[in-house]
C-alpha positions in Angstrom: 98.5 28.0 -262.0 102.2 28.5 -262.9 104.3 30.3 -260.4 104.9 33.2 -262.8 101.2 33.8 -263.0 100.8 33.5 -259.3 103.4 36.2 -258.8 101.6 38.5 -261.3 98.4 37.9 -259.4 100.1 38.8 -256.1 101.2 42.2 -257.3 98.0 43.0 -259.1 95.6 41.7 -256.4 97.5 43.8 -253.8 96.6 47.0 -255.6 92.8 46.9 -254.9 93.5 45.7 -251.4 95.8 48.7 -250.8 93.2 51.0 -252.4 90.3 49.8 -250.2 92.4 49.8 -247.0 93.9 53.3 -247.6 90.5 54.8 -248.6 88.7 53.5 -245.5 91.5 54.5 -243.1 92.6 57.8 -244.6 90.3 59.5 -247.1 87.7 62.2 -246.4 84.8 60.2 -247.7 85.0 58.0 -244.6 85.8 60.7 -242.1 82.6 60.4 -240.1 82.7 56.6 -239.5 86.5 56.8 -238.9 86.0 59.6 -236.3 83.4 57.5 -234.6 85.8 54.5 -234.6 88.6 56.6 -233.3 86.5 57.8 -230.4 85.2 54.3 -229.7 88.8 52.8 -229.7 89.9 55.4 -227.2 86.9 55.4 -224.9 85.5 51.9 -225.3 84.6 50.1 -222.0 86.1 46.7 -222.9 89.3 45.6 -224.5 87.4 43.9 -227.2 85.4 47.0 -228.1 88.6 49.2 -228.2 90.5 46.7 -230.4 87.5 46.1 -232.7 87.1 49.8 -233.5 90.9 50.2 -233.9 90.7 47.9 -236.9 89.0 50.6 -238.9 91.6 53.2 -238.1 94.8 51.4 -238.9 95.6 50.6 -242.6 97.8 47.7 -241.7 95.2 46.1 -239.5 92.3 46.7 -241.9 94.3 45.4 -244.8 94.2 41.9 -243.3 90.4 41.9 -243.3 90.3 43.3 -246.8 92.8 40.6 -247.9 90.6 37.9 -246.4 87.6 39.3 -248.4 89.6 39.3 -251.6 90.9 35.8 -251.0 87.3 34.6 -250.8 86.3 36.6 -253.9 89.2 35.3 -256.0 90.1 32.0 -254.5 93.7 33.0 -255.0 96.4 30.7 -253.5 100.1 31.1 -253.6 102.6 28.2 -254.0 100.2 25.5 -252.7 96.8 24.4 -253.9 95.3 23.7 -250.5 94.5 25.8 -247.4 98.2 26.5 -246.9 98.2 28.4 -250.2 95.5 30.7 -248.8 97.5 31.4 -245.7 100.7 32.1 -247.7 98.8 34.3 -250.1 97.1 36.2 -247.3 100.3 37.2 -245.6 102.1 37.9 -249.0 99.2 40.1 -250.1 99.1 42.0 -246.9 102.8 42.7 -247.1 102.7 43.9 -250.8 99.6 46.0 -250.2 101.3 47.7 -247.3 104.4 48.4 -249.4 102.1 50.0 -251.9 100.4 52.1 -249.2 103.7 53.2 -247.8 104.9 54.3 -251.2 101.6 56.1 -251.8 101.9 57.8 -248.4 105.5 59.0 -249.2 104.3 60.3 -252.6 101.4 62.2 -251.1 103.6 63.6 -248.4 106.1 64.9 -251.0 103.3 66.4 -253.1 101.9 68.2 -250.0 105.4 69.5 -249.2 105.9 70.8 -252.7 102.5 72.5 -252.7 103.3 74.2 -249.4 106.7 75.4 -250.7 105.0 76.8 -253.8 102.4 78.6 -251.7 105.2 80.1 -249.6 107.1 81.2 -252.7 104.0 82.8 -254.2 103.2 84.6 -251.0 106.8 85.8 -250.8 106.8 87.1 -254.4 103.6 89.1 -253.7 105.3 91.2 -251.1 
């Protein structure tokens, strides 16, 4: 695969990775299992148990596992056509996906701030 196509794949494939990792670790639809994992990672009896459940509460950590799944699904390799291409692709995908999630987090934070400011202005104008 030409390098230009590999780079396109890198930025496109990171989108669903970021989407899955963000949804599992932040959105309301997964609040119950996430709450369970948060409790287990705080109160687990063993180090392994605490770290295992932490994986499902941290978007950065979870994105590594989502990336591995997507690498197996797509057989995507970056720069090299052997196992080293998988390793390079894995770390590159995690990095790009986390940039996407950071940008998304900033956008959501800004939207929430604007909504709060609008609510305060509306409340103030009613008085």
